[in-house]
C-alpha positions in Angstrom: 14.8 14.7 -14.3 16.6 14.4 -11.0 15.6 11.6 -8.6 14.1 13.8 -5.9 11.6 11.1 -5.2 12.6 7.5 -5.3 10.2 4.7 -6.1 10.8 1.0 -5.2 8.6 -2.1 -5.1 9.2 -5.0 -2.8 6.8 -7.9 -3.3 3.5 -6.0 -3.5 4.5 -3.0 -1.4 5.7 0.3 -2.9 8.2 2.4 -1.0 8.2 6.1 -1.9 11.1 8.1 -0.6 11.5 11.9 -0.7 15.2 12.1 -1.6 16.5 15.5 -0.5 18.3 14.7 2.7 20.7 17.7 2.3 17.6 20.0 2.4 15.8 17.9 5.1 13.5 16.6 2.3 11.9 20.0 1.9 9.3 20.2 -0.8 10.4 22.0 -4.0 8.7 22.0 -7.4 10.4 18.8 -8.5 9.2 16.9 -5.3 5.6 18.0 -6.0 5.7 16.7 -9.5 7.5 13.5 -8.7 5.3 12.7 -5.7 2.2 13.0 -8.0 3.8 10.6 -10.5 4.6 8.1 -7.7 1.1 8.2 -6.3 -0.3 7.5 -9.8 2.0 4.6 -10.2 0.7 3.1 -7.0 -2.9 3.5 -8.1 -2.4 2.2 -11.6 -0.3 -0.9 -10.8 -2.6 -3.8 -9.8 0.5 -5.7 -8.3 0.9 -3.0 -5.7 -1.4 -3.5 -2.6 0.1 -1.0 -0.1 2.5 1.9 -0.2 4.9 3.4 2.3 5.9 7.1 2.2 9.2 8.1 3.9 12.1 10.5 3.7 15.8 9.8 2.9 18.3 10.0 5.7 17.8 10.1 9.5 17.2 13.8 10.0 13.9 14.5 8.5 10.8 13.0 7.0 9.9 16.3 5.4 10.7 19.8 6.8 7.9 21.4 4.8 8.0 23.7 1.9 11.4 24.7 0.6 11.4 28.3 1.9 14.7 29.0 0.1 13.2 28.1 -3.3 10.0 30.0 -2.4 12.0 33.1 -1.6 14.1 32.9 -4.8 11.0 32.5 -6.9 9.0 35.0 -4.9 6.2 32.5 -4.5 3.1 33.8 -2.7 0.7 30.9 -3.5 2.7 27.7 -4.1 1.7 25.1 -6.7 -0.6 22.5 -5.2 1.0 19.6 -3.4 -0.5 16.2 -4.4 -2.7 15.4 -1.5 -4.3 11.9 -1.2 -8.0 12.1 -0.8 -8.1 15.7 -2.1 -6.5 16.3 -5.5 -5.1 12.8 -6.0 -7.0 9.5 -5.7 -5.2 6.5 -4.4 -7.5 3.7 -3.2 -4.7 1.7 -1.7 -3.4 2.1 1.9 -0.6 4.5 2.4 1.6 4.3 5.5 3.8 7.2 6.6 7.1 6.1 8.0 8.3 9.3 9.8 12.0 9.3 10.4 12.8 12.8 11.7 11.6 16.4 11.5 8.0 16.6 10.1 7.0 20.2 9.8 4.3 22.2 8.1 3.6 20.5 4.7 5.6 17.6 6.0 2.9 17.2 8.7 0.3 17.3 5.8 2.1 14.4 4.1 1.9 12.3 7.3 -1.7 13.5 7.9 -3.0 12.4 4.5 -1.6 8.8 4.9 -3.9 6.2 6.4 -1.5 5.1 9.1 1.6 6.7 10.6 4.7 5.1 12.3 7.3 7.3 13.8 10.8 6.8 15.0 11.6 7.9 18.5 13.6 10.9 17.1 10.6 12.1 15.0 9.3 15.6 15.7 6.0 17.0 14.5 5.0 20.7 14.0 2.5 22.8 12.1 4.9 25.8 12.0 3.2 28.1 9.5 2.3 30.7 12.1 6.0 31.3 12.7 6.7 32.3 9.0 3.3 33.9 8.1 2.0 31.0 6.0 -1.3 29.2 6.1 -2.7 25.7 6.6 -6.2 25.3 5.0 -5.2 21.7 4.7 -5.5 21.3 8.5 -9.3 21.0 8.3 -9.3 17.2 8.4 -7.1 17.2 11.5 -10.2 18.1 13.6 -11.6 14.7 12.8 -8.3 13.0 13.9 -7.4 14.6 17.2 -9.2 16.7 19.8 -10.1 20.3 18.8 -8.3 22.1 21.6 -5.1 20.2 20.8 -5.4 21.2 17.1 -6.0 24.8 18.0 -2.9 24.8 20.3 -0.7 23.3 17.6 -1.9 25.8 15.0 -1.7 28.9 17.1 1.6 28.2 18.7 3.5 26.5 15.9 4.9 24.3 18.7 6.9 21.2 17.8 5.9 18.0 19.6 7.9 14.7 19.9 6.8 11.3 18.6 5.5 10.2 22.0 3.2 13.1 22.3 2.0 12.6 18.7 1.1 9.1 19.6 -0.7 10.1 22.8 -3.0 12.5 20.9 -3.7 9.8 18.3 -1.8 11.2 15.3 0.7 8.3 15.3 0.0 4.6 15.5 3.4 3.3 16.7 6.7 4.8 17.9 9.8 2.6 17.3 13.6 3.0 17.5 14.9 4.6 14.3 16.6 1.4 13.1 13.3 -0.4 13.2 11.2 2.2 11.4 11.1 0.7 8.0 10.9 -2.9 9.4 7.8 -2.0 11.4 6.3 -0.2 8.4 6.9 -3.2 6.1 5.5 -5.5 8.8 2.3 -3.5 9.0 2.1 -3.2 5.2 2.4 -7.0 4.7 -0.3 -7.6 7.3 -2.7 -5.3 5.3 -1.6 -6.6 1.9 -2.6 -10.1 3.0 -6.2 -9.0 3.4 -8.9 -8.7 0.8 -8.1 -5.6 -1.3 -11.7 -4.6 -1.9 -12.4 -4.6 1.8 -9.2 -2.7 2.6 -10.1 -0.1 -0.1 -13.6 0.2 1.4 -12.0 1.3 4.7 -10.4 4.3 3.0 -13.8 5.3 1.5 -15.5 4.7 4.8 -13.2 7.1 6.6 -13.7 9.8 4.0 -17.5 9.6 3.8 -17.7 9.5 7.6 -16.0 12.9 7.8 -18.1 14.4 5.1 -21.6 13.1 5.9 -23.8 13.0 8.9 -24.2 9.7 10.8 -27.4 8.5 9.1 -26.3 9.4 5.6 -22.9 7.8 6.1 -24.5 4.5 7.4 -26.7 4.4 4.3 -23.9 5.0 2.0 -21.6 2.5 3.7 -24.3 -0.3 3.5 -24.7 0.4 -0.2 -20.9 0.6 -0.8 -20.2 -2.8 0.9 -23.2 -4.5 -0.9 -21.9 -3.3 -4.3 -18.2 -3.4 -3.9 -17.5 -6.1 -1.4 -20.3 -8.6 -0.7 -21.0 -9.2 -4.4 -17.4 -9.8 -5.3 -15.6 -13.0 -6.1 -13.3 -12.3 -3.1 -16.4 -12.5 -0.8 -16.8 -16.1 -1.9 -13.1 -16.9 -1.8 -12.6 -15.8 1.8 -14.9 -18.2 3.5 -13.9 -21.0 1.0 -10.3 -20.6 1.9 -11.1 -20.5 5.6 -13.1 -23.8 5.2 -10.2 -25.4 3.2 -7.6 -24.2 5.8 -5.5 -22.4 3.2 -4.5 -18.7 2.5 -7.0 -17.0 0.3 -6.2 -16.0 -3.3 -7.5 -12.5 -3.7 -8.5 -11.3 -7.2 -9.7 -7.8 -6.2 -12.9 -8.3 -8.0 
């Protein structure tokens, strides 16, 4: 199998790289399969605390579906892309490090991550309307940015720059291109130093907040923290380490 998706681990941080720079990291069948494998590696390896998703080269994070392959194979409905929180479960934080064009399904990849850092040259667009495709996956976007901005993006297929993506709340930080991975690693290390059970609970909290009403979500959240966080060994270790003026040793249980 070709290395269309690279997987590297530095300390306790995984770096997943879509490796098709000659095709602006467009998503073909191999990328779909290898991304799923990479996500499962992150979830199954207890030594990995945080993951970063990025694209090879400096031109694109991901330009979306490989339209050339789709045309050759006459694909109408494409095989499902592995989407975090939808058809793939990864309880660990995922940071998108967006280094260029991020269109259509590329936007989806950035959207499904928990945090997003973009280079100054990054460009974002949900361009399906321009080629007669669809974007059922855009539903969660209405919980991320204002409705009228989402509608404008979907109807026009307009591409926006990193600064605008940050202004509307889709991107956390915009940095020079040569600082992108450095910033992503810096954020990943900051998260990885925290209690893993609490960090995982944040992901679950975000998901249930979007799926439940306020009262139901509050009730679920209280129960979740009682069962998964407060009654853990880490809940004892945190205050103990603070008292002893040392870094905590998290066990994730």
